[in-house]
Structures are given as structure tokens and as C-alpha cells.
C-alpha positions as CSV (number, residue, x, y, z in Angstrom):
1,M,-44.0,17.8,45.5
2,K,-46.3,19.0,42.5
3,N,-43.4,21.2,41.1
4,L,-40.4,18.4,41.0
5,L,-42.8,15.5,39.7
6,A,-44.0,18.1,36.4
7,I,-39.8,18.7,36.1
8,I,-39.1,14.9,36.5
9,L,-41.7,14.3,33.7
10,T,-40.9,17.5,31.0
11,I,-37.8,16.3,31.7
12,L,-38.4,12.3,30.5
13,S,-40.5,13.8,27.3
14,L,-38.5,15.3,26.4
15,S,-36.0,12.6,26.2
16,V,-38.2,10.0,25.2
17,F,-39.3,13.1,22.2
18,G,-35.9,15.0,21.8
19,Q,-34.4,11.3,20.7
20,N,-34.0,10.0,16.4
21,K,-34.4,6.6,15.8
22,Y,-32.7,6.7,12.2
23,D,-29.6,7.3,10.7
24,Y,-28.8,9.7,7.9
25,V,-27.2,8.2,5.0
26,H,-24.9,10.9,3.2
27,F,-24.1,10.2,-0.3
28,N,-20.9,11.8,-1.0
29,K,-20.1,10.7,-4.8
30,L,-21.2,9.6,-7.4
31,T,-18.1,7.8,-9.5
32,E,-19.0,6.3,-13.2
33,V,-16.8,3.1,-13.9
34,K,-15.6,3.4,-17.3
35,G,-16.4,1.0,-20.1
36,T,-18.9,-0.6,-17.3
37,D,-22.7,-0.7,-16.2
38,Y,-21.8,0.4,-13.0
39,V,-21.6,3.5,-10.6
40,I,-19.7,3.8,-7.5
41,A,-21.7,5.7,-4.5
42,S,-19.6,6.8,-1.7
43,I,-21.5,6.7,2.0
44,D,-21.7,7.5,5.4
45,N,-24.5,6.5,7.5
46,R,-24.4,8.8,10.1
47,S,-26.1,8.8,13.9
48,K,-28.1,11.8,15.1
49,M,-24.6,12.9,16.8
50,A,-23.0,13.4,13.2
51,E,-20.6,10.3,14.3
52,S,-20.4,7.9,11.3
53,K,-21.9,4.4,11.9
54,S,-20.7,3.1,8.9
55,K,-18.9,3.7,5.8
56,Y,-19.1,2.3,2.7
57,L,-18.4,2.0,-1.5
58,L,-22.1,0.8,-3.2
59,F,-21.0,-0.3,-6.8
60,I,-24.6,0.5,-8.5
61,D,-25.2,-1.9,-11.6
62,T,-27.2,0.5,-13.8
63,K,-28.3,-2.3,-16.0
64,D,-31.1,-4.1,-13.5
65,G,-30.6,-2.1,-10.2
66,S,-29.1,-4.8,-8.4
67,T,-25.6,-4.0,-5.7
68,V,-22.7,-4.2,-4.8
69,Q,-22.0,-3.2,-1.0
70,V,-18.1,-3.0,0.0
71,D,-17.5,-1.9,3.4
72,F,-14.7,0.2,5.8
73,P,-14.7,0.8,9.4
74,G,-17.5,3.2,10.3
75,D,-14.6,6.0,12.0
76,G,-12.1,5.6,9.1
77,Y,-11.6,7.5,6.5
78,L,-12.7,6.6,2.7
79,G,-9.8,8.6,0.2
80,Q,-9.6,9.3,-2.9
81,V,-12.0,6.4,-5.3
82,E,-10.0,6.4,-8.5
83,Q,-11.0,3.6,-12.4
84,V,-7.5,2.3,-13.7
85,K,-7.8,1.4,-17.0
86,I,-5.5,-0.1,-19.5
87,D,-6.9,-1.6,-22.3
88,D,-3.9,-3.2,-23.6
89,L,-3.2,-4.6,-20.6
90,E,-6.7,-5.8,-19.6
91,I,-6.5,-3.6,-16.5
92,N,-9.6,-2.4,-15.5
93,Q,-9.6,-2.0,-11.4
94,I,-10.6,0.5,-8.9
95,I,-8.4,2.0,-6.3
96,V,-9.2,3.2,-3.1
97,A,-6.6,5.1,-0.6
98,A,-8.9,4.8,3.2
99,K,-7.6,4.6,6.9
100,S,-8.6,1.6,7.9
101,V,-7.1,0.0,10.9
102,D,-7.0,2.6,14.6
103,L,-2.5,0.8,14.8
104,D,-2.6,2.4,18.5
105,G,-6.0,1.2,19.5
106,K,-6.8,4.3,21.3
107,S,-10.0,6.4,20.2
108,G,-10.3,4.8,17.1
109,I,-9.3,5.5,13.7
110,D,-7.4,9.9,13.6
111,W,-5.1,11.2,11.7
112,S,-2.4,10.2,12.9
113,D,-3.4,6.6,12.1
114,P,-1.5,4.6,8.3
115,Q,-3.8,5.2,5.2
116,Q,-4.1,1.7,3.3
117,I,-4.7,1.1,-0.8
118,F,-7.2,-1.6,-1.5
119,I,-8.0,-2.3,-4.9
120,I,-11.7,-3.4,-5.8
121,S,-12.9,-5.3,-9.4
122,V,-15.2,-2.9,-10.9
123,D,-17.6,-4.4,-10.1
124,G,-17.5,-4.3,-6.4
125,K,-17.2,-8.4,-5.8
126,T,-13.8,-9.0,-5.0
127,K,-11.4,-6.4,-2.1
128,K,-7.5,-6.9,-2.0
129,Q,-5.7,-4.2,1.0
130,L,-2.2,-4.3,-1.0
131,T,-0.3,-2.0,1.1
132,K,0.1,-3.3,5.2
133,D,-1.8,-2.7,8.0
134,K,1.6,-0.5,9.7
135,F,2.3,0.6,6.4
136,F,1.6,3.5,6.2
137,T,0.7,5.2,2.4
138,R,2.3,8.8,1.8
139,T,1.6,8.8,-2.0
140,W,0.7,6.6,-5.1
141,T,1.2,6.7,-9.1
142,V,0.2,3.9,-11.5
143,N,1.8,3.5,-14.8
144,N,0.1,2.5,-17.6
145,Q,3.6,1.4,-19.7
146,T,3.6,-1.4,-18.1
147,G,0.5,-1.7,-14.8
148,T,2.0,-0.8,-11.8
149,I,1.0,1.3,-9.0
150,V,3.9,2.2,-7.0
151,I,3.8,3.6,-3.8
152,T,5.3,5.0,-1.6
153,G,5.0,5.3,2.8
154,H,7.3,4.8,5.6
155,Y,6.6,1.7,8.3
156,D,6.9,3.5,11.6
157,T,9.9,1.4,13.1
158,N,10.2,3.0,16.8
159,E,6.0,2.7,17.4
160,N,6.4,6.6,18.6
161,G,3.3,7.9,16.3
162,K,5.5,10.1,14.3
163,Y,7.6,10.6,10.8
164,D,11.6,10.3,12.1
165,K,14.6,9.1,10.4
166,T,14.4,6.0,12.9
167,D,11.8,5.4,10.1
168,K,11.6,2.8,7.6
169,N,11.3,4.6,4.6
170,E,10.1,2.4,0.7
171,I,9.1,2.2,-2.9
172,L,7.0,-1.0,-3.4
173,I,6.0,-1.9,-7.4
174,F,2.8,-3.9,-7.3
175,D,1.2,-5.4,-10.6
176,L,-2.4,-4.1,-11.1
177,K,-3.3,-7.4,-13.2
178,T,-1.6,-10.3,-10.2
179,L,-1.6,-8.3,-7.3
180,K,1.2,-9.4,-6.3
181,L,4.5,-7.3,-5.4
182,K,6.9,-6.8,-7.2
183,T,9.6,-5.1,-5.8
184,K,10.1,-3.7,-2.9
185,I,13.3,0.0,-2.8
């Protein structure tokens, strides 16, 4: 009986002391926002099990130290973060490619879910999703002459989770000043 009690108390104490009460903050990347006082930090909050609890971009005003947090789902994926600065057209935006939607609703956001394009102001105070949740973004580029972003991708029309010949391919052209869809090809 004493041996059983000793084993139970040992297991209990190991499980209690083995618990980590703190999350780990991972600063993935720092990006200067040219022409402003801001720097963007890409951050993951992870638990002891290395699962992301939250992901966000932190816009840091380097003059006064104030911050603005732009949240994304914890199981999502933050991809490319790029500034588009076109002085002649008075455009200065941050473009973020991110997976933020669990389309199949099964196991969280993974490689089979679509990537969306977001436009965020240089101070982080406004965020707009350009592409629809069900649009699978493939590639995108900015035309500096016209101030537009051209995005290619497809809709999984048969909802089989695969890119095949029945899916609807599209090219979307958005105006970066108004953030409105100009043309769909």
C-alpha cells in the first residue's frame, strides 16, 4: 500500500511541477515600414506543446512606443508581409498573404485551406480582406503604374479539396487606393 501511495504521489507531483504556466512568445520577423515611424513585428504566442495560441502583427510606433495589434487565427499561417508605397498615387499599404479560414471545418487551418490577401494600413489601425474566404490565392503582384494588385487563384467549385479541371480560375484586379474590385477575368 505504501508503494502504491508513493507512486501516486510521485506521479501527481511530477504532473503538477511539469506544467508550464507560461506561454512562449516567438518574434518571427521585424519589418520597417518605409516612410513612417512604424516597424512591424510578426509574433506567435505558443504553448509548451508548441501549438500556436495566437498569431498577430504588432505595429510599433518607434517614436512613442505605442503599439497596435492586428490578430490572425492561432492555427492560421502568416505568409508574405510586404509594403506597397507608391508616392505618385498616394498609396502606402501593407499587403499580407495569410491562411485564416478553416474551409473544411475538420482539423483547423492546414495546407489544404485557402490563402487570403489582406490590406492593412501602415499604422495597423485598419484591416481589410480583399479575397473571399473560398478563393484560393495562387500568386499576386502589384502594378506600380496603375496602383493595382493583380491576384490569380481559383474557387473549389466541386468542394473536393483538390485543384482540378472543374474549378473556376479567376484573375482579380483590385484598386489599392479604394480597395475595390476593378475587374474579374
